[in-house]
C-alpha positions in Angstrom: -67.5 10.7 125.5 -65.5 13.3 127.4 -65.1 14.1 131.1 -65.2 17.7 132.3 -64.6 19.2 135.7 -67.3 21.4 137.2 -66.4 23.7 140.1 -69.4 25.0 142.0 -69.2 27.9 144.3 -71.7 27.3 147.1 -72.5 29.6 150.0 -72.6 26.7 152.4 -69.0 25.7 151.9 -65.6 27.5 152.1 -64.2 25.7 149.0 -65.8 25.0 145.6 -67.5 21.7 145.1 -66.0 19.5 142.4 -68.2 17.5 140.1 -67.0 15.3 137.2 -69.4 15.1 134.3 -69.1 12.8 131.3 -70.9 13.9 128.2 -70.8 13.8 124.4 -69.2 17.2 123.8 -68.3 20.6 125.2 -71.7 22.1 124.4 -73.5 19.5 126.5 -71.1 20.2 129.4 -71.9 23.9 129.2 -75.6 23.2 129.3 -75.2 21.1 132.4 -73.1 23.8 134.0 -75.8 26.4 133.3 -78.5 24.1 134.7 -76.5 23.4 137.8 -76.2 27.1 138.6 -80.0 27.4 138.6 -80.5 24.2 140.6 -79.9 25.7 144.0 -80.2 29.1 145.6 -76.9 28.4 147.3 -75.0 28.0 144.0 -73.4 31.3 143.2 -71.1 30.4 140.4 -69.9 27.6 138.2 -66.6 27.1 136.3 -66.2 24.3 133.7 -62.8 22.9 132.8 -61.6 20.6 130.1 -58.3 19.4 131.7 -56.5 22.5 132.8 -58.4 24.8 130.4 -61.4 26.8 131.7 -64.0 26.7 129.0 -67.0 28.3 130.7 -67.6 30.6 133.7 -70.9 32.0 135.0 -71.9 33.7 138.2 -75.2 34.9 139.6 -75.6 38.6 140.2 -76.3 39.7 143.8 -79.3 41.8 142.7 -80.8 38.8 140.8 -80.7 36.8 144.0 -82.4 39.4 146.1 -79.3 39.8 148.3 -78.9 43.4 147.6 -81.4 45.7 149.4 -82.3 49.1 148.1 
């Protein structure tokens, strides 16, 4: 088992939320990070770290969230 750091950018807070996740491998951690991004309308981005190394980053697009008006 390995522990990864997940930083979640949330519109409700001024700093990213830190979550520590312990999973079997890097791929499982990435899948959890992707799932977390879709878990809340307030979650705008996730960044996954293994120690000091960023291994995954994903952000929602403004248009996808309906925040951009035509």
